[in-house]
GUSEMI-876487 format. One record per atom (N, C-alpha, C): x, y negated, z; residue in three letters; atom name. Coordinates in Angstrom, 3 decimals, padded with zeros to 6 digits. Layout:
ATOM / px / py / pz / aa / at
ATOM / X / Y / Z / ALA / CA
...
//
This chain:
ATOM / px / py / pz / aa / at
ATOM / 179.725 / -215.579 / -078.982 / MET / N
ATOM / 180.430 / -214.173 / -079.923 / MET / CA
ATOM / 181.591 / -213.442 / -079.017 / MET / C
ATOM / 181.575 / -212.753 / -078.777 / THR / N
ATOM / 182.620 / -211.719 / -077.717 / THR / CA
ATOM / 183.515 / -211.264 / -078.591 / THR / C
ATOM / 184.661 / -210.839 / -078.016 / VAL / N
ATOM / 185.951 / -210.483 / -078.934 / VAL / CA
ATOM / 186.149 / -209.331 / -079.037 / VAL / C
ATOM / 186.177 / -208.444 / -079.363 / PRO / N
ATOM / 186.731 / -206.957 / -078.966 / PRO / CA
ATOM / 188.190 / -207.016 / -078.113 / PRO / C
ATOM / 188.001 / -206.163 / -077.265 / GLU / N
ATOM / 189.502 / -206.449 / -076.798 / GLU / CA
ATOM / 190.121 / -204.834 / -076.916 / GLU / C
ATOM / 191.803 / -204.806 / -076.698 / PRO / N
ATOM / 192.736 / -204.065 / -077.546 / PRO / CA
ATOM / 192.529 / -202.932 / -076.957 / PRO / C
ATOM / 192.880 / -201.673 / -077.175 / THR / N
ATOM / 193.041 / -200.752 / -076.675 / THR / CA
ATOM / 194.258 / -200.121 / -076.579 / THR / C
ATOM / 194.123 / -198.677 / -076.646 / ALA / N
ATOM / 195.540 / -197.702 / -076.514 / ALA / CA
ATOM / 196.093 / -197.644 / -077.996 / ALA / C
ATOM / 195.224 / -197.349 / -078.693 / GLN / N
ATOM / 195.374 / -197.617 / -080.480 / GLN / CA
ATOM / 195.461 / -198.701 / -080.813 / GLN / C
ATOM / 195.113 / -200.058 / -080.486 / THR / N
ATOM / 194.897 / -201.236 / -081.511 / THR / CA
ATOM / 195.586 / -202.754 / -080.749 / THR / C
ATOM / 195.785 / -203.354 / -080.760 / ARG / N
ATOM / 196.673 / -204.609 / -080.418 / ARG / CA
ATOM / 196.227 / -205.535 / -081.356 / ARG / C
ATOM / 195.951 / -207.197 / -080.509 / TRP / N
ATOM / 195.741 / -208.538 / -081.434 / TRP / CA
ATOM / 196.719 / -209.217 / -081.792 / TRP / C
ATOM / 196.573 / -209.399 / -083.397 / ARG / N
ATOM / 197.373 / -209.972 / -084.208 / ARG / CA
ATOM / 196.534 / -211.372 / -085.131 / ARG / C
ATOM / 197.259 / -212.501 / -085.115 / CYS / N
ATOM / 196.506 / -213.613 / -085.774 / CYS / CA
ATOM / 196.908 / -213.712 / -086.813 / CYS / C
ATOM / 195.685 / -213.418 / -087.479 / THR / N
ATOM / 195.651 / -213.716 / -089.391 / THR / CA
ATOM / 196.327 / -214.862 / -089.639 / THR / C
ATOM / 196.444 / -215.877 / -089.319 / LEU / N
ATOM / 197.447 / -217.512 / -089.654 / LEU / CA
ATOM / 198.983 / -216.963 / -089.702 / LEU / C
ATOM / 199.497 / -216.948 / -088.949 / CYS / N
ATOM / 200.397 / -216.725 / -088.397 / CYS / CA
ATOM / 201.873 / -215.534 / -088.208 / CYS / C
ATOM / 200.936 / -214.678 / -087.461 / GLY / N
ATOM / 201.354 / -213.234 / -087.790 / GLY / CA
ATOM / 202.049 / -213.028 / -085.910 / GLY / C
ATOM / 201.344 / -213.762 / -085.346 / ASN / N
ATOM / 201.854 / -213.817 / -083.718 / ASN / CA
ATOM / 201.039 / -212.293 / -083.465 / ASN / C
ATOM / 202.034 / -211.199 / -082.734 / LEU / N
ATOM / 201.279 / -209.988 / -082.157 / LEU / CA
ATOM / 201.572 / -210.273 / -080.256 / LEU / C
ATOM / 201.942 / -211.321 / -079.657 / THR / N
ATOM / 202.273 / -211.249 / -078.444 / THR / CA
ATOM / 202.039 / -212.389 / -077.155 / THR / C
ATOM / 201.422 / -213.705 / -078.168 / ARG / N
ATOM / 201.052 / -214.644 / -077.288 / ARG / CA
ATOM / 199.611 / -215.150 / -077.290 / ARG / C
ATOM / 198.862 / -215.043 / -076.412 / PHE / N
ATOM / 197.318 / -215.525 / -077.035 / PHE / CA
ATOM / 196.445 / -216.024 / -075.350 / PHE / C
ATOM / 195.776 / -216.837 / -075.622 / ASP / N
ATOM / 195.016 / -217.615 / -074.408 / ASP / CA
ATOM / 193.488 / -217.277 / -074.702 / ASP / C
ATOM / 193.600 / -216.190 / -073.597 / VAL / N
ATOM / 192.050 / -216.048 / -073.449 / VAL / CA
ATOM / 190.765 / -216.045 / -072.353 / VAL / C
ATOM / 190.012 / -216.628 / -072.786 / THR / N
ATOM / 188.722 / -216.786 / -071.913 / THR / CA
ATOM / 187.930 / -216.147 / -071.891 / THR / C
ATOM / 187.611 / -215.526 / -070.619 / ARG / N
ATOM / 187.287 / -214.289 / -070.215 / ARG / CA
ATOM / 185.759 / -215.121 / -069.758 / ARG / C
ATOM / 184.731 / -214.106 / -069.284 / SER / N
ATOM / 183.554 / -214.195 / -068.494 / SER / CA
ATOM / 183.334 / -213.165 / -067.788 / SER / C
ATOM / 183.231 / -213.087 / -066.460 / SER / N
ATOM / 183.326 / -211.830 / -065.575 / SER / CA
ATOM / 182.368 / -212.336 / -064.723 / SER / C
ATOM / 181.585 / -210.800 / -064.439 / ARG / N
ATOM / 180.240 / -210.891 / -062.906 / ARG / CA
ATOM / 180.726 / -210.197 / -061.888 / ARG / C
ATOM / 182.091 / -210.683 / -060.759 / VAL / N
ATOM / 182.241 / -210.091 / -059.845 / VAL / CA
ATOM / 181.508 / -209.711 / -058.698 / VAL / C
ATOM / 181.595 / -208.724 / -057.612 / VAL / N
ATOM / 181.447 / -208.755 / -056.179 / VAL / CA
ATOM / 183.378 / -209.134 / -055.839 / VAL / C
ATOM / 183.351 / -209.966 / -054.971 / GLU / N
ATOM / 184.601 / -209.617 / -054.140 / GLU / CA
ATOM / 184.110 / -209.765 / -052.034 / GLU / C
ATOM / 184.909 / -208.601 / -051.532 / TYR / N
ATOM / 185.711 / -209.011 / -049.862 / TYR / CA
ATOM / 185.649 / -210.012 / -049.990 / TYR / C
ATOM / 185.244 / -210.800 / -049.806 / VAL / N
ATOM / 186.840 / -212.173 / -048.959 / VAL / CA
ATOM / 187.143 / -211.743 / -047.504 / VAL / C
ATOM / 187.957 / -211.703 / -046.972 / HIS / N
ATOM / 188.546 / -211.913 / -045.317 / HIS / CA
ATOM / 189.221 / -213.303 / -045.460 / HIS / C
ATOM / 187.865 / -214.199 / -044.602 / LEU / N
ATOM / 189.109 / -215.311 / -043.875 / LEU / CA
ATOM / 189.578 / -214.895 / -042.656 / LEU / C
ATOM / 191.179 / -215.371 / -042.165 / ASP / N
ATOM / 191.875 / -215.369 / -041.386 / ASP / CA
ATOM / 191.479 / -216.326 / -040.175 / ASP / C
ATOM / 191.885 / -216.855 / -038.844 / LEU / N
ATOM / 191.257 / -217.600 / -037.927 / LEU / CA
ATOM / 191.382 / -219.079 / -038.535 / LEU / C
ATOM / 192.340 / -219.212 / -039.336 / ALA / N
ATOM / 192.436 / -220.230 / -039.713 / ALA / CA
ATOM / 191.769 / -220.813 / -041.129 / ALA / C
ATOM / 191.100 / -219.753 / -041.129 / GLY / N
ATOM / 189.810 / -220.353 / -042.513 / GLY / CA
ATOM / 190.068 / -219.796 / -043.989 / GLY / C
ATOM / 191.879 / -219.743 / -044.177 / GLU / N
ATOM / 192.341 / -219.404 / -045.221 / GLU / CA
ATOM / 191.821 / -217.929 / -045.665 / GLU / C
ATOM / 191.395 / -217.540 / -047.077 / PRO / N
ATOM / 190.497 / -216.505 / -047.847 / PRO / CA
ATOM / 191.420 / -215.482 / -048.285 / PRO / C
ATOM / 191.586 / -214.505 / -047.994 / THR / N
ATOM / 191.977 / -213.265 / -048.874 / THR / CA
ATOM / 190.756 / -212.303 / -049.514 / THR / C
ATOM / 190.508 / -212.300 / -050.930 / VAL / N
ATOM / 190.203 / -211.142 / -051.493 / VAL / CA
ATOM / 190.910 / -209.737 / -051.023 / VAL / C
ATOM / 190.190 / -208.847 / -050.595 / GLU / N
ATOM / 190.365 / -207.820 / -050.398 / GLU / CA
ATOM / 190.073 / -206.707 / -051.093 / GLU / C
ATOM / 188.596 / -206.834 / -051.763 / GLU / N
ATOM / 188.651 / -205.273 / -052.377 / GLU / CA
ATOM / 188.070 / -206.671 / -053.715 / GLU / C
ATOM / 187.354 / -206.145 / -054.971 / ARG / N
ATOM / 186.964 / -206.705 / -056.365 / ARG / CA
ATOM / 186.458 / -205.565 / -056.770 / ARG / C
ATOM / 185.587 / -205.883 / -057.168 / GLU / N
ATOM / 184.445 / -204.866 / -058.191 / GLU / CA
ATOM / 184.088 / -205.290 / -059.260 / GLU / C
ATOM / 184.062 / -205.384 / -060.344 / VAL / N
ATOM / 183.936 / -205.874 / -061.915 / VAL / CA
ATOM / 182.755 / -205.547 / -062.254 / VAL / C
ATOM / 181.169 / -206.293 / -062.610 / LEU / N
ATOM / 180.100 / -205.369 / -062.723 / LEU / CA
ATOM / 179.909 / -205.745 / -064.478 / LEU / C
ATOM / 180.804 / -207.158 / -064.733 / ARG / N
ATOM / 180.354 / -207.245 / -066.425 / ARG / CA
ATOM / 181.864 / -207.821 / -066.461 / ARG / C
ATOM / 182.126 / -207.373 / -067.697 / GLU / N
ATOM / 183.552 / -208.288 / -068.261 / GLU / CA
ATOM / 183.590 / -208.894 / -069.782 / GLU / C
ATOM / 183.989 / -210.313 / -070.332 / SER / N
ATOM / 183.585 / -209.872 / -072.003 / SER / CA
ATOM / 184.851 / -211.015 / -072.316 / SER / C
ATOM / 185.506 / -210.886 / -073.116 / VAL / N
ATOM / 186.505 / -211.679 / -073.966 / VAL / CA
ATOM / 185.872 / -212.625 / -074.745 / VAL / C
ATOM / 185.528 / -214.089 / -074.157 / GLU / N
ATOM / 184.720 / -214.922 / -075.077 / GLU / CA
ATOM / 185.514 / -215.617 / -076.747 / GLU / C
ATOM / 186.639 / -215.498 / -076.050 / SER / N
ATOM / 187.559 / -216.337 / -076.677 / SER / CA
ATOM / 189.517 / -215.482 / -077.036 / SER / C
ATOM / 189.920 / -216.321 / -078.108 / VAL / N
ATOM / 191.260 / -215.405 / -077.776 / VAL / CA
ATOM / 191.793 / -216.877 / -078.672 / VAL / C
ATOM / 193.189 / -217.358 / -078.430 / ARG / N
ATOM / 193.898 / -218.825 / -079.212 / ARG / CA
ATOM / 194.941 / -218.219 / -079.403 / ARG / C
ATOM / 195.373 / -218.505 / -080.387 / CYS / N
ATOM / 196.810 / -218.135 / -080.590 / CYS / CA
ATOM / 197.584 / -219.114 / -080.080 / CYS / C
ATOM / 199.313 / -218.775 / -079.293 / ARG / N
ATOM / 199.747 / -220.033 / -079.082 / ARG / CA
ATOM / 200.804 / -220.434 / -079.699 / ARG / C
ATOM / 201.048 / -219.920 / -080.549 / TRP / N
ATOM / 202.325 / -220.375 / -081.803 / TRP / CA
ATOM / 201.465 / -221.135 / -082.668 / TRP / C
ATOM / 200.568 / -221.042 / -083.283 / CYS / N
ATOM / 199.639 / -222.154 / -083.978 / CYS / CA
ATOM / 198.467 / -222.497 / -083.616 / CYS / C
ATOM / 197.844 / -222.450 / -082.876 / ASP / N
ATOM / 196.705 / -222.712 / -082.252 / ASP / CA
ATOM / 195.513 / -222.383 / -082.544 / ASP / C
ATOM / 195.625 / -221.646 / -083.397 / ALA / N
ATOM / 194.303 / -221.062 / -084.567 / ALA / CA
ATOM / 193.172 / -220.399 / -083.902 / ALA / C
ATOM / 192.350 / -220.562 / -083.227 / VAL / N
ATOM / 190.799 / -219.694 / -082.793 / VAL / CA
ATOM / 189.837 / -218.891 / -083.442 / VAL / C
ATOM / 189.677 / -218.479 / -082.989 / ASP / N
ATOM / 188.807 / -217.293 / -084.361 / ASP / CA
ATOM / 189.805 / -216.824 / -085.485 / ASP / C
ATOM / 190.744 / -216.742 / -085.367 / ARG / N
ATOM / 191.486 / -216.193 / -086.517 / ARG / CA
ATOM / 192.057 / -215.038 / -085.828 / ARG / C
ATOM / 192.091 / -214.391 / -084.651 / VAL / N
ATOM / 192.494 / -212.955 / -084.430 / VAL / CA
ATOM / 191.834 / -212.007 / -084.787 / VAL / C
ATOM / 192.695 / -210.920 / -085.062 / GLU / N
ATOM / 191.586 / -209.332 / -085.272 / GLU / CA
ATOM / 192.786 / -208.392 / -084.416 / GLU / C
ATOM / 192.030 / -206.950 / -084.891 / LEU / N
ATOM / 192.737 / -206.148 / -083.956 / LEU / CA
ATOM / 193.572 / -205.124 / -085.448 / LEU / C
ATOM / 194.639 / -204.565 / -085.040 / VAL / N
ATOM / 195.052 / -204.008 / -085.743 / VAL / CA
ATOM / 196.454 / -202.732 / -085.300 / VAL / C
ATOM / 196.555 / -201.757 / -085.719 / ASP / N
ATOM / 196.759 / -200.619 / -084.932 / ASP / CA
ATOM / 198.290 / -201.124 / -084.347 / ASP / C
ATOM / 198.359 / -200.325 / -083.434 / ARG / N
ATOM / 199.656 / -199.809 / -082.599 / ARG / CA
ATOM / 200.796 / -199.272 / -083.752 / ARG / C
ATOM / 201.990 / -199.700 / -083.685 / PRO / N
ATOM / 202.521 / -199.050 / -084.436 / PRO / CA
ATOM / 202.699 / -197.394 / -083.590 / PRO / C
ATOM / 202.898 / -196.359 / -083.754 / GLY / N
ATOM / 202.799 / -195.320 / -083.209 / GLY / CA
ATOM / 202.045 / -194.432 / -082.383 / GLY / C
ATOM / 200.895 / -195.556 / -082.340 / ALA / N
ATOM / 199.724 / -195.305 / -081.765 / ALA / CA
ATOM / 199.040 / -193.710 / -082.791 / ALA / C
ATOM / 198.396 / -193.105 / -081.656 / GLN / N
ATOM / 197.383 / -191.571 / -081.996 / GLN / CA
ATOM / 196.521 / -191.641 / -082.790 / GLN / C
ATOM / 196.161 / -191.832 / -083.228 / VAL / N
ATOM / 194.331 / -191.941 / -083.824 / VAL / CA
ATOM / 193.818 / -190.506 / -083.754 / VAL / C
//
């Protein structure tokens, strides 16, 4: 199950404790990266293109609740 991501008008809120600011987010991504190796073999990602990305779960850092995060309106956001 994917979790909706916050937008310019919404943000996450834990329904158990009310937390609005601290979350552990688990994401799945499919990306293409251009990796440059220096002469010593150390890699550096110089370009990254995200083909697909989704949030799998969001866990509240305050109360450790999983699947208790909802989207709420941001204060002052234009609807």
